[in-house]
C-alpha positions in Angstrom: -225.3 -12.9 33.1 -224.0 -16.4 32.5 -226.3 -19.2 31.3 -226.1 -22.8 30.0 -227.7 -23.7 26.7 -228.5 -27.4 26.1 -229.7 -29.0 22.9 -231.4 -32.2 24.0 -231.8 -35.6 22.6 -228.1 -36.7 22.4 -227.0 -40.1 23.5 -224.2 -40.0 26.0 -221.4 -42.6 26.0 -217.8 -42.7 27.2 -216.4 -42.1 30.7 -217.0 -39.3 33.2 -214.5 -39.1 36.0 -215.9 -38.0 39.4 -214.1 -35.3 41.3 -213.3 -34.9 45.0 -216.3 -34.6 47.3 -217.4 -31.0 47.7 -219.1 -31.7 51.0 -215.8 -33.1 52.4 -213.6 -30.4 50.9 -215.6 -27.5 52.2 -214.9 -28.7 55.8 -211.4 -30.0 55.3 -210.0 -26.7 54.1 -211.2 -24.8 57.2 -210.1 -27.7 59.4 -206.6 -27.4 58.1 -206.0 -24.2 60.2 -206.1 -26.4 63.3 -202.6 -27.6 62.3 -199.5 -25.7 63.4 -197.7 -26.8 60.3 -198.2 -27.1 56.5 -200.8 -29.7 55.3 -201.4 -31.0 51.8 -204.9 -31.9 50.6 -205.3 -33.6 47.3 -208.2 -34.5 45.0 -209.6 -31.0 45.7 -212.3 -30.0 43.2 -212.0 -26.6 41.4 -215.3 -25.0 42.4 -216.4 -21.5 43.3 -217.0 -22.8 46.8 -213.3 -23.9 47.0 -212.2 -20.5 45.7 -214.3 -18.7 48.4 -212.7 -20.8 51.2 -209.3 -20.1 49.9 -210.1 -16.4 50.0 -211.2 -16.7 53.6 -207.9 -18.5 54.4 -206.0 -15.7 52.8 -207.9 -13.2 54.8 -206.6 -15.0 57.9 -203.0 -14.7 56.7 -202.9 -18.4 55.9 -200.7 -19.3 52.9 -202.6 -21.2 50.2 -200.9 -22.8 47.2 -202.8 -24.7 44.5 -201.1 -27.2 42.2 -203.2 -29.4 39.9 -205.7 -31.1 42.2 -203.8 -30.3 45.4 -204.0 -27.5 47.9 -201.1 -26.8 50.3 -202.1 -24.9 53.4 -199.7 -23.3 55.8 -201.3 -21.7 58.8 -198.0 -21.1 60.7 -198.4 -17.3 60.3 -202.1 -17.2 60.7 -203.9 -14.3 62.4 -207.3 -14.7 64.0 -209.4 -11.8 62.7 -213.1 -11.4 62.0 -214.4 -13.1 59.0 -216.5 -10.4 57.3 -219.9 -10.7 55.9 -218.6 -10.3 52.4 -216.7 -13.6 52.9 -219.1 -15.6 55.1 -222.2 -15.0 52.8 -220.4 -16.6 49.8 -221.1 -20.1 51.0 -222.9 -22.1 53.7 -219.7 -23.9 54.6 -218.0 -20.8 55.8 -219.4 -21.7 59.2 -216.8 -24.4 59.6 -214.3 -21.7 60.3 -216.3 -21.0 63.5 -215.5 -24.5 64.9 -211.9 -24.5 63.7 -211.1 -21.0 65.0 -212.8 -21.7 68.3 -210.8 -25.0 68.6 -207.5 -23.3 67.9 -207.8 -19.8 69.4 -210.8 -20.2 71.8 -212.5 -17.4 69.8 -214.2 -17.0 66.5 -215.9 -13.9 65.1 -217.9 -14.2 61.8 -221.2 -13.4 60.2 -224.1 -15.8 59.5 -223.2 -18.0 56.5 -224.7 -17.9 53.0 -225.6 -20.8 50.7 -228.6 -22.1 48.8 -232.1 -21.1 49.9 -233.5 -24.6 50.3 -235.2 -23.9 53.6 -234.6 -22.6 57.1 -231.0 -23.4 57.9 -230.3 -22.4 61.4 -227.0 -23.1 63.1 -228.5 -23.5 66.6 -227.2 -27.1 67.0 -223.7 -25.9 66.2 -223.9 -23.1 68.8 -225.4 -25.4 71.4 -222.5 -27.7 70.9 -220.0 -24.9 71.3 -221.8 -23.8 74.5 -221.6 -27.4 75.9 -217.9 -27.3 75.4 -217.7 -24.1 77.5 -218.0 -21.3 74.9 -220.2 -18.2 75.2 -222.1 -17.2 72.1 -223.1 -13.6 71.3 -225.2 -12.6 68.3 -224.9 -9.0 67.3 -227.0 -8.3 64.2 -226.0 -11.5 62.5 -222.4 -11.3 63.7 -221.5 -14.2 65.9 -218.9 -13.9 68.6 -218.0 -17.4 70.1 -215.3 -17.4 72.8 -214.2 -19.4 75.8 -211.5 -19.2 78.4 -211.2 -22.9 78.1 -212.9 -25.7 76.1 -213.7 -28.8 78.0 -214.9 -32.1 76.7 -218.6 -32.8 77.1 -221.4 -35.3 76.2 -223.4 -33.7 73.4 -226.6 -35.3 72.0 -227.8 -33.7 68.8 -231.5 -33.2 68.4 -231.1 -34.0 64.7 -228.3 -35.9 63.0 -226.9 -32.7 61.4 -223.9 -33.1 59.2 -222.8 -29.5 59.8 -223.2 -29.6 63.5 -221.4 -32.9 63.8 -218.4 -31.6 61.9 -218.3 -28.2 63.6 -218.4 -29.7 67.1 -215.8 -32.2 66.1 -213.5 -29.4 65.0 -214.0 -27.4 68.2 -213.5 -30.5 70.4 -210.3 -31.7 68.7 -208.1 -29.5 71.0 -210.5 -29.3 74.0 -209.4 -30.7 77.3 -210.7 -34.1 78.1 -213.1 -36.3 76.1 -216.1 -35.2 74.0 -218.8 -37.6 72.9 -221.3 -36.7 70.2 -224.4 -38.8 70.2 -226.9 -39.0 67.3 -224.0 -37.9 65.1 -224.5 -37.8 61.4 -223.0 -40.8 59.6 -222.2 -39.5 56.1 -219.0 -40.7 54.4 -217.7 -37.1 54.3 -217.6 -37.1 58.1 -215.5 -40.2 58.1 -213.1 -38.5 55.6 -212.9 -35.3 57.7 -212.2 -37.3 60.9 -209.5 -39.2 59.0 -207.9 -35.9 58.0 -208.0 -34.7 61.6 -206.5 -38.0 62.8 -203.8 -37.7 60.2 -202.8 -34.4 61.8 -202.7 -36.0 65.2 -206.3 -35.8 66.5 -207.8 -38.7 68.4 -211.2 -39.3 67.0 -213.0 -42.6 66.9 -216.5 -43.7 65.9 -216.9 -41.5 62.8 -219.4 -43.2 60.5 -221.5 -44.4 63.5 -224.0 -42.4 65.5 -221.5 -42.0 68.4 -218.3 -40.1 67.9 -215.6 -39.9 70.6 -213.0 -37.1 70.5 -210.1 -37.1 73.0 -208.6 -33.7 73.0 -205.0 -33.1 72.1 -202.6 -30.2 72.6 -201.4 -29.7 69.0 -201.8 -30.9 65.4 -199.1 -31.3 62.8 -198.4 -31.6 59.1 -200.1 -34.3 57.0 -201.0 -35.5 53.5 -204.7 -36.2 52.9 -206.9 -37.3 50.0 -210.5 -36.3 49.6 -212.9 -39.0 48.8 -214.9 -39.0 45.5 -218.1 -37.0 45.4 -221.0 -39.3 45.8 -223.6 -36.6 44.9 -221.7 -35.8 41.7 -221.5 -39.5 40.9 -225.2 -40.0 41.6 -226.1 -37.0 39.4 -224.2 -38.4 36.4 -225.6 -41.9 37.1 -229.1 -40.5 36.9 -228.2 -38.7 33.7 -226.9 -42.0 32.3 -230.3 -43.6 33.1 -232.0 -40.8 31.1 -229.8 -40.7 28.0 -226.7 -42.9 28.4 -225.4 -45.8 26.4 -222.8 -47.7 28.3 -221.9 -44.4 30.1 -219.2 -45.1 32.6 -219.1 -43.2 35.9 -215.5 -43.7 37.1 -213.6 -43.0 40.4 -216.4 -43.7 42.8 -217.1 -45.7 46.0 -220.2 -47.7 45.1 -221.1 -48.4 48.7 -221.7 -44.6 49.1 -224.4 -44.9 46.4 -226.3 -48.0 47.7 -229.6 -46.2 48.3 -229.6 -44.7 44.8 -228.4 -47.9 43.0 -231.1 -50.0 44.7 -233.7 -47.4 43.6 -232.5 -47.3 40.0 -232.5 -51.1 39.8 -236.1 -51.1 41.2 -237.1 -48.6 38.4 -235.5 -50.8 35.8 -232.3 -49.0 34.9 -229.6 -51.0 33.2 -226.7 -50.6 35.6 -223.4 -52.5 36.1 -221.6 -52.0 39.4 -217.8 -52.3 39.4 -215.2 -52.0 42.1 -214.8 -48.2 41.6 -217.2 -47.5 38.7 -220.7 -47.8 37.4 -221.8 -48.3 33.8 -225.3 -47.0 33.0 -227.6 -47.3 29.9 -231.0 -45.9 29.2 -233.8 -48.4 29.0 -237.4 -48.1 28.0 -240.5 -48.7 30.2 -239.2 -47.5 33.6 -241.5 -48.3 36.5 -242.8 -45.7 38.9 -241.6 -45.7 42.5 -241.7 -43.9 45.8 -238.6 -42.2 47.2 -238.3 -40.7 50.7 -235.2 -38.7 51.6 -233.4 -39.4 54.9 -230.1 -38.9 56.6 -227.3 -41.3 55.5 -227.5 -44.1 54.8 -231.0 -43.2 53.5 -231.7 -41.7 50.2 -229.8 -38.3 50.0 -231.8 -35.1 49.8 -229.1 -33.8 47.4 -230.1 -36.4 44.8 -233.9 -36.1 45.0 -234.1 -33.2 42.6 -232.1 -34.9 39.8 -234.0 -38.1 40.5 -237.3 -36.3 40.0 -236.4 -35.8 36.4 -235.9 -39.5 35.9 -239.3 -40.1 37.5 -241.0 -38.0 34.8 -239.9 -40.8 32.4 -241.4 -43.6 34.5 -244.7 -45.2 33.8 -247.4 -44.5 36.4 -247.5 -42.4 39.6 -244.3 -41.8 41.5 -243.9 -39.9 44.7 -241.0 -38.1 46.3 -241.2 -37.3 50.0 -238.8 -34.7 51.2 -238.0 -34.9 54.9 -234.8 -32.8 55.2 -235.4 -29.4 53.6 -238.8 -27.7 53.2 -237.9 -25.7 50.1 -236.4 -28.5 48.1 -239.2 -28.5 45.5 -238.4 -25.2 43.9 -237.3 -27.0 40.7 -240.8 -28.5 40.2 -242.3 -25.3 38.6 -239.6 -25.4 36.0 -239.9 -29.1 35.3 -243.6 -28.5 34.7 -242.7 -25.6 32.3 -240.6 -28.2 30.4 -243.7 -30.5 30.2 -243.7 -32.7 33.3 -246.9 -33.5 35.3 -246.0 -32.9 38.9 -248.1 -31.7 41.8 -246.9 -30.8 45.3 -248.8 -31.2 48.6 -247.1 -30.6 51.8 -243.7 -32.2 51.5 -244.6 -34.7 48.8 -244.3 -34.4 45.0 -246.5 -36.6 42.9 -245.1 -37.3 39.4 -247.3 -38.8 36.6 -245.3 -40.2 33.8 -243.9 -40.7 31.3 -244.1 -37.2 29.8 -242.2 -35.6 26.9 -240.1 -32.6 27.8 -239.6 -29.6 25.5 -236.9 -27.1 25.9 -237.7 -23.7 27.4 -235.9 -21.1 29.6 -235.5 -22.3 33.2 -233.8 -21.2 36.4 -231.3 -23.0 38.7 -232.9 -22.0 42.0 -230.2 -23.8 44.0 -227.2 -26.2 43.4 -229.1 -29.5 43.0 -232.1 -27.9 41.3 -229.6 -26.7 38.7 -228.4 -30.3 38.3 -232.0 -31.3 37.7 -232.4 -28.6 35.1 -229.4 -30.0 33.2 -230.7 -33.5 33.4 -234.0 -32.4 32.1 -232.4 -30.3 29.3 -230.4 -33.3 28.1 -233.6 -35.2 27.3 -235.9 -32.3 26.3 -236.7 -31.7 22.7 -235.1 -28.5 21.3 -233.1 -26.0 23.3 -233.1 -25.5 27.1 -231.5 -22.3 28.6 -230.6 -22.4 32.3 -230.0 -19.1 34.2 -228.5 -18.6 37.7 -225.8 -21.1 36.7 -223.5 -19.8 39.5 -225.4 -22.2 41.8 -224.3 -25.2 39.6 -220.7 -24.1 39.3 -220.5 -24.1 43.2 -220.8 -27.8 43.3 -220.0 -29.5 40.0 -216.4 -29.3 38.7 -216.1 -28.8 35.0 -219.7 -30.0 34.4 -219.9 -28.6 30.9 -216.6 -30.1 29.9 -217.4 -33.5 31.4 -220.8 -33.7 29.7 -219.5 -32.4 26.4 -216.8 -35.1 26.4 -219.4 -37.9 26.4 -221.6 -36.4 23.6 -223.8 -33.8 25.2 -224.5 -30.5 23.4 -224.1 -28.0 26.2 -222.3 -24.7 26.3 -221.8 -21.6 28.4 -223.3 -18.4 27.0 -223.8 -14.8 28.1 -227.3 -13.4 28.0 
């Protein structure tokens, strides 16, 4: 079994370059099958999630070639076959093939997706959107059959501004007849990047990044070249690490506007942070102030950063609170932070953190992707050695995290246990 071993107490300085956005990549690769011709996607991170999506593409007889940070996808000889449970359970984002296959072939057959266990993650909003476009949905023991004689544009109002549902409906509607309008759409930067990719292939999508997205159906999509935006969650994670143990740690290749909610919170706490055109420079300071953070859909504070931020709050003077509004199981990292020495209590969906506390290295578990990032952040400031198991979760979402942290002075290594 793989594990990470961290010797804490090192000062980090130098530059970390942020990779392409996982949450955009995992939708763009499935979306590529909507094209009738070869497409090239660059700034693709090397992640186990990316590998899993390429496996699914291969299972559909789609040609996939990887070169450096680019992936060339040719769906011209594609065959629409069932996506087996073995593939679909590897990652949550496998469900984007449902929207893409439905949009292209008017039929998709696949099993319920996998992913981190951070709470109930139903796909009912996706399915309701497909039905509004004219599809029939059948669930046979976790195998979903979604098919339609014809897809027609519709007005769809989401009950919740779901990123996944917004993207999946957008994929299915791209080649539907007529116009589709998605109200209460999610506004995340990744959705803008995905809409741009579809438009580069010939789609007609407007309003991405606002709460109303309009899709005018087209008959076909064609070849294109597209670049994935930088990963704002990766950037935020390393920025928080810089606040914990950095000295002029530069986080490079970012879009600062995507991190506004985090940057404002870090400034409020008292972090030394310089904001450049496409970078941040962060240094640890003493006497951080306690604060309250409430997660929300974009542009609010991202749920994907609350777990790493909780580690920083253990070093703030006073009583901090983290209120989680998105996922009900997003506090599974707290028990391990307390094992490391923090003073955190949970009531309902609120974590109360008393700080500052000294952390001491122990064996901990990465219960999910962002909890794993929190364990790394904690291990970097803990006295002694921290060993993190279940690291497969971390490798799903952070490209070359060991190499990147080692390059700026961290003592972190992979090991077999």
